[in-house]
N, C-alpha and C positions, 0 to 999 in steps of 0.2 A: 300443283295439284288440280287446279281448275280445268286445265286442258284435258287431263286424263279423266277427270270426273265426268264431263259432258260426253266424252267418247264412250266411257263405260256405261253411262245411262242409256245411250242410244243402242248399244249392243244388248244390254239387258232387256230393254223394251222389245227389241226384235225377237229375242229368245223367248220371252214369256208369251208374246203374241203367237209365235210359232207353235207353242204347246197347245194353245186353244185351237188354232187352225188345224193342227194335225188331229186333235181329238174330234173336231167337227167332221173331218174327212173320213174318220173311221165309223161314224154313226149315221144311221138313217134319220129321216125327219121324225119318225115315231119315237126313236130313241132319244133324240134331242129334246123332245117335248115330254118325255116320261117324267112323272112326278111320283115319288115314293109314297108320300102321304100329304095331307092338307097343309101341314106346317113346313114341308120341305120345298125346295125350289128345283125346277127342272133346269137342265143345262141352258135351254133357251132363255129362261128367266134370268139366270145368272149373267149370261151374255148381255141381255137387255140392260141390266143394272150397271154392269161395267161400262157399256157404251154411253148410257145416260149420264153416269158420273163424269166420264171423260168430256162429253159435250158441255156439261155445266162447268166443270173446273177449268177447261183449257180454251174456251171461247172467250175472246176479249180478255185474255189472261191478266194484262196489266191495268186495265181500265174498269173492270167490273168485278164484283165479288164472285168467288167461285161457286157459290150456291145461288144460281140464277132464279129470278122470280118465276120464269116460265117452267122451271123444272118441277115435276111432281114425282118425288122419289118413291112414294108409296105405290104409284101405278107401275113403276119399274118391276115390281114383284108380282105382276099379273101378266100372264102370257096373252099377248095380242097378236102374235105372229101367226100367219096362216100357212107359212111354208119355211123350209130350211133356207131357201134363197133369200127370203125376206129377212130372216134372222141374221144371216151372214152379211147382207147389205147394211143393216143397222150397226152390226159389230164393226164393219170396216169404216163406217162413217165416224164412229167414236175414235177408233185408232188413228184415222187420218187426221182428225182434229188434234189429238194428243201429239202425234209424231210431228206434224207440221209446226206446232208451237215449240216443241223441244228443239227441232232443227233450226228454228229462228233465233234461239238463245245464244248469247255470247258469254264469255267468262265474266264480263262486266255486269251482266244481268243477275248473276247468282246471289248477290247480296241485296238486290232490290226487294222491297216489301210488297206482297200481294195479300189479298184477304180471302178467307174462306169462312163464311158465316160470321163476318166482322172480326175474325181473329187473324191478326197479322202473322205472316210467315215470310221468311226469306224465300227466294225462289228455290234455293237448295233444300230448305225444309219442305216446301210444297212438293218438290220432285220426290224427295225421300218418302214423304207421306204416301204418295201414290205408288211408289215402287214397293211399298209394303202392302197396300190395299189391293192392287190389281193382281199380283201373284197369289195372294190369299184366296181370291175368288177363282183364279185360273187353276189353282190346286184343287178346288172343289170340282171344277169342270172335269179335270183329268181323273180325279177319284171316282166321280159318278160314271164317267165313260168306262173306266176299268171295271167297275161293278157291273155295268150293263153288258159289256162285251165278254166278261169272264175269261174263259180260256182262249177266246178269239182276239183278245187284246193284243195290240202290237206295242211293245215298250217304246216310250219316247225318250228314254235315257239309257242307263246301264240296265239290261234285263236281269231278272232274278237269277241268281247263281252264276252270274258272269262277271262279278267284281274282280276276281283273281285274274282272269284273262285280260280284262280291261286295264288293271293296274300293271300287269306284266308288260303290256304293250307300251304304256306310258313311261315306265321306268327303263325301257330299253332304248329310248330316244334321248338325245342330249337335252339338257335343261334349256328352256327358251322362255322368253318374256312375251306372253300373248294373253288375250282375254279368254276366259274359260269357254266361251261360246263358240270359239273358232273351230273347235273339234267336234261340235255336235251336229 
């Protein structure tokens, strides 16, 4: 199981990152910085939070608590970006930290204990925690992008009213064993 687990994690990470990347590509800087009201977050702010979390959680993963002293989570919810490029650079920095750490793991590491806010997690638990957290926020990014673009939105998965066609294509091919992200 461990061998397939890490491979599946890597593929899911790439998939969810791609959803964020594709959404950013569909939007202008103004749209990325759009905030519906004072209590909501712009796409840029959500991206800032995800990257900030990744940098805190995955830097010195085995030797330091995942909630770093230098992290100021509250400021992650204040837009300080001045451009789309600046936002994407920070987003990439967070993902690079996360992916580099994941790629360094071995199956033997999965039961090691790491800490997040002094709470012990196996590496598997820490990965699973983040594989729930990041897609939660990426879903918000995609949802906001879809609202902003409205009828100009380009579907990132199976488009509305295309499920039957998609399923027909799937069921006309032989059964295979592969990761769900391979066809996306």
